[in-house]
C-alpha positions in Angstrom: 16.7 -20.0 -16.3 18.2 -16.3 -15.3 15.8 -14.5 -12.5 13.7 -12.2 -12.7 14.9 -8.4 -11.7 13.6 -4.9 -10.6 13.8 -3.7 -14.6 11.7 -6.6 -15.5 8.8 -5.4 -14.1 8.1 -3.0 -17.1 7.2 -6.2 -19.1 4.1 -6.8 -16.7 2.1 -4.3 -19.5 2.7 -7.7 -21.9 -0.1 -9.6 -22.5 -0.3 -13.5 -22.0 -1.0 -15.7 -24.8 -4.2 -17.1 -24.4 -3.7 -20.5 -23.3 -2.1 -19.1 -20.7 -4.6 -17.2 -19.3 -6.9 -20.1 -19.7 -5.3 -21.9 -17.5 -4.8 -19.4 -15.0 -8.6 -18.4 -15.1 -9.1 -22.2 -14.4 -6.0 -22.1 -11.4 -4.5 -24.9 -13.1 -1.1 -23.8 -12.5 0.9 -26.7 -13.0 -0.4 -26.1 -16.5 0.2 -22.7 -16.3 4.8 -23.1 -15.6 4.3 -26.1 -18.2 3.3 -23.6 -21.5 5.5 -21.1 -20.0 8.4 -23.3 -19.8 8.0 -25.1 -23.3 7.4 -20.8 -24.9 10.6 -19.6 -23.5 11.9 -23.1 -25.1 11.1 -21.5 -28.2 14.4 -18.9 -29.3 12.6 -17.1 -31.5 10.4 -16.0 -29.0 10.6 -12.3 -28.0 12.4 -11.5 -25.5 9.6 -8.8 -23.7 7.6 -11.6 -24.2 10.0 -14.4 -22.6 10.6 -11.7 -19.2 7.2 -11.3 -19.0 6.5 -15.6 -18.5 9.2 -15.3 -16.6 8.0 -12.8 -14.2 4.5 -14.5 -14.8 6.1 -18.0 -13.3 6.8 -15.7 -10.4 3.0 -14.3 -9.9 1.5 -17.7 -10.2 3.8 -19.6 -7.5 3.0 -16.7 -5.1 -0.8 -16.6 -5.5 -2.3 -19.7 -4.2 -1.2 -19.4 -1.0 -2.3 -16.0 -0.2 -6.4 -18.4 -0.5 -6.0 -20.5 1.9 -9.6 -21.2 2.7 -12.5 -23.3 0.6 -15.4 -22.1 0.6 -17.5 -24.6 3.6 -14.6 -23.5 5.8 -15.2 -19.6 4.8 -18.5 -18.9 5.1 -18.2 -21.0 8.6 -15.1 -18.1 9.7 -18.3 -15.7 8.8 -21.2 -17.6 11.3 -18.5 -17.7 14.0 -17.6 -14.0 13.4 -21.1 -12.4 13.3 -24.1 -15.8 13.6 -26.0 -16.9 11.1 -24.9 -15.7 7.4 -27.5 -17.4 4.7 -27.2 -18.8 1.5 -28.8 -16.1 0.3 -26.3 -13.2 1.9 -22.9 -15.7 1.2 -24.6 -15.0 -2.2 -24.4 -11.1 -2.2 -20.6 -10.6 -1.0 -19.6 -12.2 -3.8 -21.7 -10.9 -6.3 -21.2 -7.5 -5.2 -17.5 -8.2 -5.4 -16.6 -7.5 -1.2 -15.4 -11.4 -0.9 -11.8 -11.8 -2.8 -12.0 -15.2 -4.1 -9.8 -17.4 -7.1 -10.3 -20.5 -8.8 -7.6 -23.2 -8.0 -8.1 -26.7 -9.9 -11.6 -25.5 -10.7 -12.4 -25.0 -7.5 -13.5 -21.0 -5.1 -10.6 -20.5 -2.7 -11.0 -17.4 -0.7 -8.3 -14.9 0.4 -6.9 -15.0 3.5 -7.4 -11.6 5.1 -11.4 -11.3 4.1 -12.8 -11.8 7.1 -10.7 -8.2 8.6 -12.1 -7.0 4.7 -15.3 -7.6 5.5 -15.0 -6.4 9.5 -13.2 -3.1 8.3 -15.8 -1.9 6.0 -19.4 -3.1 6.2 -20.2 -1.4 9.9 -23.3 -3.9 9.8 -21.5 -7.0 9.3 -19.9 -5.6 12.5 -22.3 -4.5 14.5 -23.8 -7.8 14.5 -20.0 -9.3 15.3 -20.4 -6.6 18.8 -23.4 -8.4 19.4 -22.2 -12.1 19.6 -18.9 -10.4 21.2 -16.0 -11.6 19.1 -15.6 -7.6 18.3 -15.1 -5.1 20.9 -17.5 -2.1 21.0 -16.3 1.2 19.5 -14.2 3.3 21.6 -16.0 6.5 23.2 -14.9 9.5 23.8 -12.6 12.5 21.7 -11.2 11.4 19.0 -7.1 11.8 18.3 -7.9 11.8 14.8 -10.3 14.3 14.9 -9.3 16.7 17.2 -5.4 16.7 16.1 -7.1 18.1 12.8 -9.4 20.7 14.5 -5.9 21.7 16.1 -4.1 22.1 12.7 -7.0 23.8 11.1 -7.2 26.6 14.2 -3.4 27.0 14.5 -2.2 26.1 10.5 0.6 24.1 11.3 1.7 21.6 14.0 5.1 19.7 14.3 4.9 16.3 16.0 8.6 14.7 17.2 8.7 10.5 16.9 11.3 7.9 18.4 10.2 4.8 16.1 11.9 1.2 16.1 11.3 -1.6 13.4 12.8 -4.6 14.1 12.6 -8.1 11.3 13.1 -11.1 12.8 13.9 -14.2 10.8 13.1 -17.6 11.6 14.9 -19.7 8.6 14.2 -23.6 8.6 17.2 -25.8 10.7 19.2 -26.5 8.1 19.2 -22.8 6.6 20.3 -21.0 10.6 23.4 -18.9 10.6 23.0 -18.8 6.8 24.5 -14.9 5.5 21.5 -12.6 4.8 20.9 -9.0 4.0 18.0 -7.5 5.5 16.6 -3.7 4.4 14.4 -1.9 6.8 13.1 1.6 6.0 14.0 5.0 7.2 12.0 8.3 7.1 12.4 9.7 3.9 13.6 13.7 5.5 11.8 16.0 2.3 8.2 17.1 2.2 6.9 17.4 5.3 10.0 15.5 7.5 13.1 16.9 8.8 15.7 16.7 10.9 15.6 12.9 10.3 18.9 11.1 13.5 19.6 7.0 13.1 20.4 6.7 16.7 21.5 3.1 16.8 21.4 0.0 14.4 22.1 -3.5 15.5 24.2 -5.3 12.5 27.6 -3.9 12.9 27.5 -4.1 9.3 25.4 -1.8 7.6 25.2 0.7 4.2 22.3 3.8 4.8 20.8 5.0 1.7 20.7 8.6 1.1 19.1 11.0 3.1 16.3 11.5 0.2 16.7 8.2 -1.2 12.9 7.2 -3.3 12.7 5.0 -1.5 14.7 5.0 1.5 16.4 2.5 3.9 18.9 0.9 6.0 20.3 -2.2 4.8 22.5 -4.9 7.0 24.6 -8.1 6.9 24.6 -10.6 9.3 23.1 -14.2 10.5 20.1 -15.8 10.1 18.5 -17.1 13.1 21.6 -16.2 14.5 21.6 -11.9 14.2 19.4 -9.3 15.8 17.7 -7.0 12.9 17.2 -3.7 14.5 17.3 0.1 13.9 16.1 3.2 15.8 16.1 6.5 15.0 13.8 9.5 15.4 12.1 12.1 13.2 10.1 15.2 13.2 7.1 16.0 10.9 6.5 19.6 9.9 2.2 19.2 9.8 0.4 22.7 8.1 -2.8 23.5 7.1 -3.9 24.7 3.5 -7.4 25.3 2.6 -6.3 25.8 -1.5 -9.2 27.8 -2.8 -9.9 27.4 -7.5 -9.6 31.0 -8.0 -6.0 31.3 -6.7 -4.6 29.0 -8.9 -2.0 30.4 -11.3 -2.9 30.2 -15.6 0.6 28.7 -15.7 0.6 25.4 -14.6 4.5 22.9 -14.2 4.0 19.4 -16.5 6.4 17.5 -14.2 4.9 13.8 -13.1 2.4 14.0 -15.5 4.4 10.8 -17.5 3.3 6.9 -17.5 5.3 4.5 -15.5 4.7 0.8 -16.6 3.3 -1.8 -15.8 0.6 0.7 -12.9 0.7 3.9 -14.2 -0.3 3.3 -17.8 -2.9 5.6 -19.6 -5.5 3.1 -20.7 -8.1 3.9 -23.1 -10.4 2.7 -20.2 -8.7 4.6 -17.9 -8.6 7.7 -19.8 -11.9 7.6 -20.3 -12.4 7.1 -17.3 -10.5 10.8 -16.5 -12.7 13.0 -19.1 -15.5 11.6 -18.1 -15.0 12.3 -14.2 -13.4 15.5 -15.2 -16.1 16.8 -17.8 -14.9 20.5 -18.9 -13.2 21.7 -16.1 -10.0 23.8 -16.9 -8.6 24.5 -13.4 -6.5 21.2 -12.0 -7.2 22.0 -8.5 -11.0 21.1 -9.4 -10.0 18.7 -11.8 -8.1 16.5 -8.4 -10.9 17.7 -6.6 -13.1 15.5 -9.1 -10.7 12.6 -9.0 -11.5 12.2 -5.3 -14.5 12.4 -5.0 -14.9 10.2 -6.9 -12.3 7.9 -5.5 -13.4 8.1 -2.3 -17.6 7.4 -2.5 -16.8 4.9 -5.6 -13.4 3.0 -4.8 -14.7 1.1 -1.9 -12.1 -0.1 0.8 -10.2 -3.3 0.2 -7.3 -5.4 1.8 -5.0 -6.8 -1.7 -3.1 -9.4 -2.2 1.1 -9.1 -2.6 1.3 -6.3 -5.5 3.5 -8.5 -6.9 1.1 -10.9 -7.9 -1.4 -8.4 -9.8 -0.8 -7.4 -13.9 -1.9 -4.2 -13.4 -3.1 -2.7 -10.3 -4.8 0.5 -11.6 -7.1 -1.0 -13.4 -8.1 -3.5 -11.5 -9.2 -0.8 -9.1 -11.3 1.7 -11.5 -12.9 -1.9 -13.2 -13.9 -4.0 -9.6 -14.4 -0.6 -7.7 -12.1 -1.6 -4.9 -8.7 -1.5 -3.5 -6.7 -0.8 -0.5 -5.0 2.7 0.2 -1.9 1.7 -2.6 -4.6 1.4 -5.4 -6.6 4.2 -4.2 -3.2 6.3 -4.1 -1.9 4.9 -7.6 -5.2 4.9 -9.4 -5.8 8.6 -8.3 -2.3 9.8 -9.3 -2.8 7.7 -12.9 -6.1 9.5 -13.0 -4.5 13.6 -11.8 -1.4 12.3 -14.6 -3.7 11.7 -17.6 -6.0 15.0 -16.7 -2.2 17.0 -16.6 -2.4 17.6 -12.9 1.1 16.6 -11.8 0.3 13.7 -9.4 3.3 11.6 -7.0 3.4 9.0 -4.2 4.2 9.2 -0.2 3.6 5.8 1.8 5.5 4.3 4.4 3.8 4.0 8.1 0.5 5.8 9.5 1.9 6.2 13.2 -1.2 7.7 15.9 0.0 6.3 18.9 -1.7 2.6 20.1 -2.4 2.2 15.6 0.9 2.1 14.1 0.9 0.2 10.8 1.8 0.3 6.9 0.1 3.2 5.4 0.2 4.7 1.3 -1.5 8.1 0.3 -0.4 10.8 -2.8 0.4 14.6 -3.3 -0.6 16.2 -6.4 1.1 19.9 -7.6 -1.4 22.6 -8.2 0.5 26.3 -8.6 0.5 28.9 -7.1 0.0 26.5 -3.8 3.5 23.2 -4.5 2.7 19.8 -3.5 -0.7 19.1 -1.6 -1.7 16.1 -0.1 -4.8 13.4 -0.8 -5.3 10.4 1.0 -8.3 8.6 -0.6 -8.2 5.4 1.4 -8.9 8.2 5.0 -10.9 10.0 2.8 -13.3 6.9 1.9 -13.2 6.3 5.9 -14.3 9.5 6.5 -17.9 8.7 3.9 -18.9 5.7 5.8 -18.2 7.1 9.3 -19.9 10.2 8.1 -17.2 12.2 8.7 -17.5 15.5 6.0 -15.4 17.2 8.0 -12.7 14.6 8.0 -13.2 13.7 4.7 -12.7 17.6 3.2 -9.5 17.7 5.1 -8.0 15.0 3.0 -8.0 16.6 0.7 -4.9 18.9 0.0 -4.2 17.9 3.5 -2.3 15.2 6.0 -2.4 14.8 9.8 1.0 14.1 11.7 0.8 11.3 12.3 2.7 9.1 9.3 6.6 8.5 8.1 7.6 9.0 5.1 10.1 6.2 4.2 9.1 6.7 -0.3 8.4 9.5 -2.0 8.6 7.5 -5.4 6.7 4.4 -6.0 9.0 1.9 -7.7 11.9 2.7 -7.7 15.1 0.1 -6.2 16.8 0.2 -3.4 20.6 1.4 -2.2 22.2 -0.9 -2.4 19.9 -2.7 -4.4 19.1 -6.9 -3.9 20.0 -9.4 -5.8 17.2 -10.1 -6.3 13.5 -9.2 -6.7 12.2 -8.5 -4.1 8.8 -9.8 -2.4 7.0 -5.7 -3.0 8.8 -4.2 -5.7 6.9 -1.1 -5.3 7.1 -0.3 -2.1 8.6 -0.5 1.2 7.1 -0.8 4.2 7.9 -4.1 6.1 11.8 -4.3 4.7 13.0 -7.0 2.5 15.5 -9.7 3.1 17.8 -12.2 0.9 20.2 -14.9 1.1 23.1 -14.6 -1.4 21.3 -17.4 -3.5 17.9 -16.2 -3.5 15.5 -14.5 -1.9 14.8 -15.2 1.5 10.9 -16.2 2.8 8.6 -14.4 3.3 6.6 -16.5 5.7 9.6 -17.0 7.6 10.4 -13.6 8.6 8.4 -11.0 10.4 8.8 -6.8 11.0 7.4 -4.5 13.8 7.5 -1.2 14.2 7.5 0.4 17.1 6.0 4.0 18.2 8.8 5.1 21.8 7.4 8.1 21.8 5.8 10.6 20.1 5.5 14.5 21.7 4.2 18.3 20.3 0.8 18.4 19.7 -1.7 19.3 22.5 -4.1 17.2 20.8 -2.5 14.7 23.0 -3.5 15.2 25.5 -6.7 12.9 24.4 -4.5 9.8 23.8 -4.2 8.1 26.9 -1.3 6.0 25.6 0.9 9.5 25.5 0.5 10.0 29.5 4.1 8.6 30.1 5.4 9.2 26.4 4.7 13.2 25.9 
């Protein structure tokens, strides 16, 4: 069987046959595989459907591992965290789509991160965990993010200088130690707010850097699994500026770039076109259209950790219909709705780099003349809504904090050099990728660590104890 490639992703927009959908809905993945093999043995099968079916085999091989808990085990995990949980309370979490589950062979199974998701998005449940002593109480005192936003608004611009290190650790089985392997790790993409990027060191003797402005920038290293270290150290600057965009200054001429579809996920389906019209109504001003879309997402799309994006055939309709999604899902929905409404919008992602809180994150940009590219972070905006922080909520429409390492300016873009096999995450680039000579390296046998070695430049950092010895 020919392995799936990056170019095959567009075929996720091809519908699956009904019998395969039935087997998948029940969770009979063995039957799904048999049905696909039977269909693919037909030489008259349309090539687009053949590629879609082969992609489905890749998807279905990954899904079950992301849902490890049975119902009793899931309820016990929640009970151990917050105390007694009634049957009615658990049932309400299911009915309101706050706990992710699927059927596997007709038995309901629950997502591996359902508990941490509830602690992040349900303050009432998190408070019960604090009272039970299984979750630390929230920190008091000045908040670094809020203080930085206020300083940025006051000064108009801030520059932070970062030094970071990213390391991928491979743990191959004993019989595969020493085998040749290629590893990709993200690097800052030198564009927009990013300047003066320098790669300071790379652990592998053989490596290749993609171009400084590559849409998904990486360093590709070659070595031997279980023997070599795969690490890169780099520095860069973030130049953040504050813009208070005035709808009255928006010009009559607006560009048309970044307003097209990009299959499979940025797709103008009838449902999404109706939703965009319902949200924006008769509004003509592109800035106000984007604001209405931001308001809708931050108030109606609940934050939720997601399974691997590769397992999701249509991310934007998933978010709009299900009313939930993580930072990348919300960013992609914002981009799609903006494009449908005629507002140019594009992807940006990488890391959130507040001292003591480094992690993967996605957000968006949109273009309105005469202001040019503006930022939008729907998930941070939604968090501000949940925490009743109106100033922070307003800030993340049009602006972005300086705690970022943007590695990607495009969604769903191939690396340079390109992997031979379909990536674990073919859409984004935050934790890196790895592959053997004869296939992808297993995701569960590798880990990536991003370390913030130093950060300096903003007066607001005085509110950060973690910066005391670094600034």
